[in-house]
C-alpha positions in Angstrom: -126.0 -53.4 -108.6 -123.5 -56.1 -109.6 -124.6 -55.9 -113.2 -124.2 -52.1 -113.1 -120.6 -52.4 -111.8 -119.8 -55.0 -114.4 -121.2 -52.8 -117.1 -119.1 -49.8 -116.0 -115.9 -51.9 -115.8 -116.4 -53.7 -119.2 -117.6 -50.4 -120.7 -114.5 -48.6 -119.6 -112.1 -51.4 -120.8 -113.8 -51.6 -124.2 -114.0 -47.9 -124.5 -110.2 -47.4 -123.9 -109.3 -50.3 -126.2 -111.6 -49.2 -129.0 -110.3 -45.6 -128.7 -106.8 -46.8 -129.2 -107.8 -48.8 -132.3 -109.7 -45.9 -133.6 -106.8 -43.5 -133.3 -104.3 -46.0 -134.9 -106.7 -46.6 -137.8 -107.6 -43.0 -138.3 -104.0 -41.9 -138.3 -103.0 -44.6 -140.8 -105.9 -43.7 -143.1 -105.0 -40.0 -143.0 -101.4 -40.8 -143.7 -102.4 -43.0 -146.8 -104.3 -40.0 -148.2 -101.4 -37.7 -147.8 -102.3 -35.7 -144.7 -99.2 -34.0 -143.2 -97.9 -35.6 -139.9 -98.4 -32.3 -138.0 -102.2 -32.3 -138.9 -102.5 -36.0 -138.1 -100.9 -35.4 -134.7 -103.0 -32.3 -133.9 -106.4 -33.2 -135.4 -106.7 -37.0 -135.8 -104.8 -38.1 -132.8 -105.9 -35.1 -130.7 -109.6 -35.8 -131.4 -109.1 -39.6 -131.1 -107.4 -39.5 -127.6 -110.3 -37.4 -126.4 -112.9 -39.6 -128.1 -113.9 -41.4 -124.8 -114.9 -38.1 -123.2 -116.5 -36.8 -126.4 -118.6 -39.9 -127.1 -119.7 -40.4 -123.4 -120.7 -36.8 -123.0 -122.5 -36.7 -126.4 -124.4 -39.9 -125.6 -125.3 -38.7 -122.1 -126.7 -35.4 -123.5 -128.7 -37.3 -126.1 -130.2 -39.5 -123.4 -131.0 -36.6 -121.1 -128.3 -37.1 -118.4 -126.7 -33.7 -118.1 -124.9 -34.7 -114.9 -122.8 -37.3 -116.7 -122.4 -35.2 -119.8 -121.0 -32.2 -117.9 -119.5 -34.1 -114.9 -117.4 -36.3 -117.3 -115.9 -33.2 -119.0 -115.2 -31.1 -115.9 -114.4 -34.1 -113.8 -111.8 -35.2 -116.4 -110.2 -31.7 -116.2 -109.9 -31.9 -112.4 -108.6 -35.4 -112.7 -106.0 -34.4 -115.3 -104.5 -31.6 -113.2 -104.8 -33.0 -109.7 -104.5 -36.7 -110.1 -102.6 -37.2 -113.4 -100.1 -34.4 -113.1 -99.7 -35.2 -109.4 -98.9 -38.9 -110.0 -96.7 -38.1 -112.9 -94.7 -35.5 -111.0 -94.2 -37.9 -108.1 -92.8 -40.5 -110.5 -90.6 -38.0 -112.3 -90.6 -34.2 -111.7 -91.9 -32.3 -114.7 -89.8 -29.4 -116.2 -91.9 -26.5 -117.4 -90.7 -24.4 -120.4 -91.6 -20.7 -120.8 -94.0 -21.2 -123.7 -96.4 -23.1 -121.4 -96.5 -20.2 -119.0 -96.8 -17.6 -121.9 -99.3 -19.4 -124.1 -101.0 -22.6 -123.0 -101.8 -21.8 -119.4 -103.2 -18.3 -120.0 -105.4 -19.7 -122.8 -106.7 -22.4 -120.5 -107.4 -19.9 -117.8 -109.3 -17.6 -120.2 -111.3 -20.5 -121.6 -112.2 -21.5 -118.0 -113.4 -18.0 -117.3 -115.4 -17.9 -120.5 -117.1 -21.2 -119.5 -118.1 -19.8 -116.1 -119.5 -16.7 -117.8 -121.6 -18.7 -120.3 -123.0 -21.0 -117.6 -123.9 -18.3 -115.0 -127.5 -18.5 -116.1 -127.4 -22.3 -115.2 -128.1 -23.2 -118.8 -126.0 -24.6 -121.6 -127.9 -23.5 -124.6 -127.1 -24.1 -128.2 -125.8 -20.6 -128.6 -123.4 -21.2 -125.7 -122.3 -24.5 -127.3 -121.7 -22.9 -130.6 -119.6 -20.2 -129.0 -117.4 -22.9 -127.3 -117.0 -24.8 -130.6 -116.2 -21.5 -132.4 -113.4 -20.7 -129.9 -112.1 -24.3 -130.2 -112.0 -24.0 -134.0 -110.1 -20.7 -133.7 -107.6 -22.2 -131.3 -107.0 -25.2 -133.5 -106.6 -23.1 -136.6 -104.1 -20.9 -134.8 -102.2 -23.9 -133.4 -102.0 -25.4 -136.9 -100.8 -22.1 -138.4 -98.2 -21.8 -135.6 -97.0 -25.3 -136.2 -96.7 -25.0 -140.0 -94.5 -21.8 -139.6 -91.9 -23.8 -137.7 -89.1 -25.3 -139.8 -88.9 -28.3 -137.4 -91.9 -29.1 -135.4 -91.4 -31.7 -132.6 -94.9 -33.0 -132.8 -94.7 -33.5 -136.6 -91.4 -35.4 -136.2 -92.8 -37.6 -133.4 -95.9 -38.4 -135.4 -93.8 -39.2 -138.5 -91.7 -41.7 -136.5 -94.8 -43.3 -135.0 -96.5 -43.7 -138.4 -93.3 -45.3 -139.7 -93.2 -47.7 -136.8 -96.9 -48.6 -137.0 -97.4 -48.7 -140.8 -100.4 -50.7 -142.0 -102.3 -51.3 -145.2 -105.1 -49.0 -146.2 -107.6 -51.9 -145.9 -106.5 -52.8 -142.4 -106.4 -49.2 -141.3 -110.0 -48.6 -142.6 -111.1 -51.8 -140.8 -109.7 -50.6 -137.4 -111.1 -47.1 -138.0 -114.7 -48.3 -138.4 -114.5 -51.1 -135.8 -113.0 -48.7 -133.3 -115.7 -46.2 -133.9 -118.5 -48.8 -133.6 -117.1 -50.2 -130.4 -116.6 -46.7 -129.0 -120.3 -46.0 -129.4 -121.4 -49.4 -128.0 -119.0 -49.3 -125.0 -120.1 -45.7 -124.3 -123.7 -46.8 -124.2 -122.8 -49.6 -121.8 -120.8 -47.3 -119.6 -123.4 -44.6 -119.4 -126.2 -47.1 -118.7 -124.1 -48.7 -115.9 -123.2 -45.3 -114.4 -126.7 -44.0 -114.4 -128.1 -47.2 -113.0 -125.5 -47.3 -110.2 -126.2 -43.7 -109.3 -129.9 -44.5 -108.9 -129.2 -47.6 -106.8 -126.9 -45.7 -104.5 -129.2 -42.7 -104.3 -126.5 -40.3 -105.5 -126.7 -37.9 -108.5 -125.4 -38.9 -111.9 -123.3 -35.8 -111.7 -121.2 -37.3 -108.8 -120.8 -40.5 -110.8 -119.8 -38.5 -113.9 -117.3 -36.5 -111.8 -115.6 -39.5 -110.3 -115.9 -43.0 -111.9 -116.6 -41.9 -115.4 -114.1 -39.0 -115.4 -111.3 -41.1 -114.0 -112.0 -43.9 -116.5 -112.1 -41.7 -119.6 -108.9 -39.9 -118.4 -106.8 -43.1 -118.3 -105.2 -42.5 -121.7 -103.9 -39.2 -120.6 -102.5 -40.8 -117.4 -100.7 -43.5 -119.4 -99.3 -41.2 -122.0 -98.2 -38.5 -119.4 -96.3 -41.1 -117.3 -94.6 -42.7 -120.3 -93.6 -39.2 -121.7 -92.2 -38.0 -118.4 -90.1 -41.2 -117.9 -88.7 -40.6 -121.4 -87.8 -37.0 -120.5 -90.5 -35.6 -122.8 -91.8 -33.1 -120.3 -93.5 -30.9 -123.0 -95.6 -33.8 -124.1 -96.6 -34.8 -120.6 -97.8 -31.3 -119.7 -99.1 -30.7 -123.1 -101.3 -33.8 -122.9 -103.0 -32.4 -119.8 -103.4 -28.8 -120.9 -104.6 -29.9 -124.4 -107.0 -32.4 -123.0 -108.5 -29.8 -120.7 -109.0 -27.4 -123.5 -110.6 -30.1 -125.6 -112.9 -31.1 -122.8 -114.0 -27.6 -121.9 -114.6 -26.4 -125.5 -115.3 -29.4 -127.8 -116.7 -32.0 -125.5 -119.1 -29.6 -123.7 -119.8 -27.8 -126.9 -120.8 -31.0 -128.8 -123.0 -32.1 -125.9 -124.7 -28.7 -125.8 -125.4 -28.7 -129.6 -126.9 -32.2 -129.4 -129.3 -31.1 -126.6 -129.4 -27.9 -124.5 -128.6 -28.8 -120.9 -129.6 -27.5 -117.5 -126.5 -26.8 -115.4 -126.9 -27.8 -111.7 -125.7 -25.0 -109.4 -123.1 -27.2 -107.8 -121.3 -27.4 -111.1 -120.7 -23.6 -110.9 -120.0 -23.2 -107.3 -118.1 -26.4 -106.6 -116.7 -28.1 -109.7 -115.9 -25.2 -112.0 -114.5 -23.4 -109.0 -112.3 -26.3 -108.2 -111.2 -26.6 -111.8 -110.4 -22.8 -111.9 -108.4 -22.9 -108.7 -106.4 -25.9 -109.9 -105.7 -24.1 -113.2 -104.5 -21.0 -111.3 -102.4 -23.2 -109.0 -100.5 -24.4 -112.1 -99.2 -20.8 -112.6 -97.9 -20.8 -109.0 -96.4 -24.3 -109.3 -94.9 -23.9 -112.8 -93.5 -20.4 -112.3 -89.7 -20.5 -111.7 -89.2 -18.3 -108.6 -85.8 -16.7 -107.9 -84.5 -17.6 -111.3 -85.0 -21.4 -111.0 -86.4 -23.3 -113.9 -90.1 -23.9 -113.6 -90.8 -27.5 -112.4 -93.6 -29.5 -110.9 -91.6 -31.3 -108.3 -92.6 -34.3 -106.1 -93.8 -32.2 -103.2 -96.0 -30.2 -105.5 -97.2 -33.4 -107.1 -98.1 -34.7 -103.6 -100.1 -31.5 -102.9 -102.0 -32.0 -106.1 -102.9 -35.5 -105.1 -104.0 -34.4 -101.6 -106.2 -31.8 -103.3 -107.8 -34.5 -105.5 -108.3 -36.8 -102.5 -110.0 -34.0 -100.6 -112.3 -33.1 -103.5 -113.2 -36.7 -104.1 -113.9 -37.3 -100.5 -116.1 -34.2 -100.3 -118.1 -35.6 -103.3 -118.4 -39.2 -102.1 -119.3 -38.5 -98.5 -122.4 -36.7 -99.6 -121.5 -33.4 -97.9 -121.7 -31.7 -101.3 -125.2 -33.3 -101.9 -127.3 -32.8 -98.8 
């Protein structure tokens, strides 16, 4: 058991460190080859920051552990909304702009509904996975098209500044890209092994481990970036990190896992975890909407309520009530 815990801790630490190196190297290589800053921000960095979830779920699917593959993705979504947004709002209330309510949140709600519809037969087949990846590709293409139409895009400006501050030679960037990718794969294997072994030793399902330990660990980059962005007053980035990560997890992470190997979907994912994810997504509409003319804001009280919801959900999982 001790070895399993050490494997999980070391796997997570190495996973997060290698993901950061992979993102920096990839962005620098893309910049050297003339990729526009907007595309680097949306594609390279967007994929890179979600690399922990993607690699862990893909490897879990390949090894025949659907609980960790799906639990990691949906657990990360629950963690992003309830834990990360909750903590971030308590530290500094998050102002919500109208475009989030008009565009990002409705899209996330529709994607969640689509996922439920595809998984009602308790199977994630390759056709389901390809549908999720096709929707993801359309959303990415539309977002890139929208970004290129703007004369001044904030993401492009931010990415350009970061690339200038972290400039590196092509050789060094290539080194970090490949080293980061190799260590991502190694650390993911160590993490998945430790998580499955710990689940077996404690007699709980790998789904519960995926929804809790693995999901929290792979969501740490979103937690750090959201807190930093909010403290700088960059509320769009803080909220965008969470919504963007949830879209990526629901469509790309699950889609890639399903393409690698069709997965059986435990009924509790539908009636417990996806239900919780859907309710939390709907709650964002209520929280973020500016009633009586006030500006939409996730305030400290609402952040505390989100944290309480996360604590209740986690307690329900870990006490074994959900797994009789």
